[in-house]
N, C-alpha and C positions, 0 to 999 in steps of 0.2 A: 763468232768472235767474242762476243760477249761472255759465252762459257768458258772460254779458254781464258780470258780475263779474270773471270772469278775465281778461276782454279788458280791460277798464277798467285791471286791476292791470298787465298786461303793457304797457300802451300807456302808463301812469305810470313803471313801471320803465324803460321805453326812453327817454322823456324824461328822466328823473331822471339816467340815465348820460351824455347827453349834455352835455359840457362847454362847450359853444358856445352853448348857450342863453342870452340875455340875461336879466338879473335886474333887478330892483327890489327893494333892500333897506329894508326897514320894521323891522328887529329893534330898533331904537330907539323903537319905537313903543308906547304904553301898552295898546294893544289888539292881538288877534289878528287882525284885519280891520277895514278902514274902507272906506265906500263910495267915497270918493275916490280910492282906489288904481284902481279898474277904469278911469276915463277916464287915468290916469297910465301904467297898463299898455298901454291902446289907443295911447296916444301912443309909446311905446317900440317897439312893432310898427312903426307909421307911419315912424318914423325910420329903420327898417331898410329902407325903400323898399317896404313892402308896402301894398296898398289896402285899407285898414280900414274895414270896416262893422261895427257891432255885433253884427247879427244873423247875422255869418260867425265869432262865437268863441263860445267856450264858458269859463266860470270854473269850476276844480275847487277846492273848500275841504274842508276838514273841518268836524266839528261844533262845535268851538271858535270856528273862523272864523265859521261860519254863524250861530251864538249874537251874537256882536259885530256882524256886519253887520245881523241883524235888528234888534239894539238901535239901531244907527245910522239904520237907516231908520225904525224908528218912533218915534225920537225927533226925526226931522225934519218938523216942521210942513209945509213945503213937498212933501215926499215923502207924506207922509200924505194930505194934500190932492189931490194927482194921482193916487195908488193907494191909496184906502181899503180896498181888498179884500185888501191885504197885512196889514193889522192885523186886519182883521176876520176873516179866513180862517186866519191865523196861518201863511201860506205863502208864501215867497218864492220864485219859480221864475226870475224874470227881474227885471234891473235895468237901466236904461238901454240896453235893447234886447240885452243880453248874458244868454244863459241860464245858470243856476247849477246845477252838479251835486255834491252833497255825497258825499265818499268818504271812507273810513277806511284808503286805502291810501297817504295823502301821506306823503312822509319826515320824519324828524326829524332834524336834524343833530346832529354832536356837541356843539356848544353847546346842545342842546334846543331850537333853534328850529325852527319849521315853515316849510313852502313850499306855496304854491298856485301853480296854473298857469291862466295864460289862454292858450288853444289856437285859433288859427284853424283853420278846416275845411280849409284845404290843407297844414297841416302835416305830418300823420301820414297814411301811405296804409295801410289795412287790406284785406287780402284774403282772405275767408273761404272754405274749401272749400265746397261747397254742401251737402253731406250732413253729419249728426251721425251718429256711431257710437253706438249704445245697445245695452250687454251686460248679460245677466242672468245671475246665479250662485245657485242655489237652496243653502240652507244648512238642510238638512232637521232636523237635530238642535236649532238653535236657531230653528226654524220661520219664517225670514226669507228674503227675496230680496234680494240685492245688487244694486243698478244702477249701472253705469259708463256714462257718457257720455263720448266723446272728440268734441273741437270742434277742427279744425285749421285754422290761418289763418297767413298772413304778415302781418307789420308792419315798417315803416321810417318813420324820421322823414324826410320828403321836404324840409323846409324848418325847419331849427332857428331860424331868424330871426323864423318866424311864431309863436313861442311865448315868453312871458314867465314867468320863475319869479318869486314874489313871496316873498321871505323876510320872515317875521314874527317876533313876539317870541318870546322864549324861555318855556318854562314855569315857575312860581314853584317 
C-alpha cells in the first residue's frame, strides 16, 4: 500500500507541475465539489479532441470534496433512486461511470483553494521496474528490525490535454 501511495503522489505531483493541463474553475462555488462538475470536466477533455468514455477516466478528490459530493448525491432523489446502495452502504466509488479515488495529496493553492483532477487512462504512462528491493537492518539495542522497501518506476505525462484540473473553493 505504501508503494501505491507513493506512486499516486508522484503522479499527482507530475500533473500539478504541468502548466498546460486544462482547468475548470469552480473557486466561486459554495461547495468543495458538486456532481455536476464531472460531466463538465468530461466535456473539457472532449473539447480537446479526445475520445471520452466515462469508464476510461478517474476522478481524484480529497476528503472535503468527497464529503460534499456524497451530500450532493445523497440529496438527489433521482440518483438515490438509481443508486440506493450508495446511501445504504455509505460508499461512493463510482458516479456517472467515473471511478472516484480519494487522496490526501491534492494541492492547496496560494489562494487556499483546492484542486481535483479528472484523469484519462491514456494521460499518464507509468512503467514500474519488475522487482521491489526489500532491505532489513537489525537494531539489537532497541530490539527492532527496520525494513526499507525500494520501488523503482518511470512516469511521464503522455497527454496533458487528457487531464482536467478542477479548482474548487477556498477553505474558510
